[in-house]
Residue, then its C-alpha position, 0 to 999 in steps of 0.5 A: m491509482k486504484l485502476l493501476s492497483l487492480n491491474l497488478c498481478k505477479e507478472n507485472v509487480k516488477y514494474f512497480f518494485d525493483p529489489s536490486v536497488p536498495k535505496l529505491r526499494t519502495f512501491p511508488l504506487y503504494y507510497a502515493a496512495l498512503r498520502f491520502s490515507n487520512h483524507p476527509d472523504s471516505l471514498i478516497r480512504t476506501s480506495v487507499r484500503t483497496i490499493t493496500l489489499q491488492i498490493y499485499t495480495e499480489c506481492t508475495g516475494e520475500e524482498a517485496t514483503r520485507t519492504l512492505l513491512d518496513l517504514p513508512f508502510i507499516q505505519y499505515f496499519g496503526n493509522l487504520a486501527l485508529q480510524l476504525k476505532q473512531l468509526w466504531v466508537 
């Protein structure tokens, strides 16, 4: 998954996101990565963060941004804040 996200660019985002189908407005790659966001292994959590940064960097379209700021994707940032709090306390 990490390799796919690192190869993500503005030209091939269309293969990962199709805004024309409202029920399927999702990023399968991102959705699959988020399942591992609470994994006990820190390397896997770091990979999820890398995938997140790459997707938010490359997906600049209005439909893509609107989808990423909707459920279930937006919940990740709350979980990330809690993980960082536990790490720093």
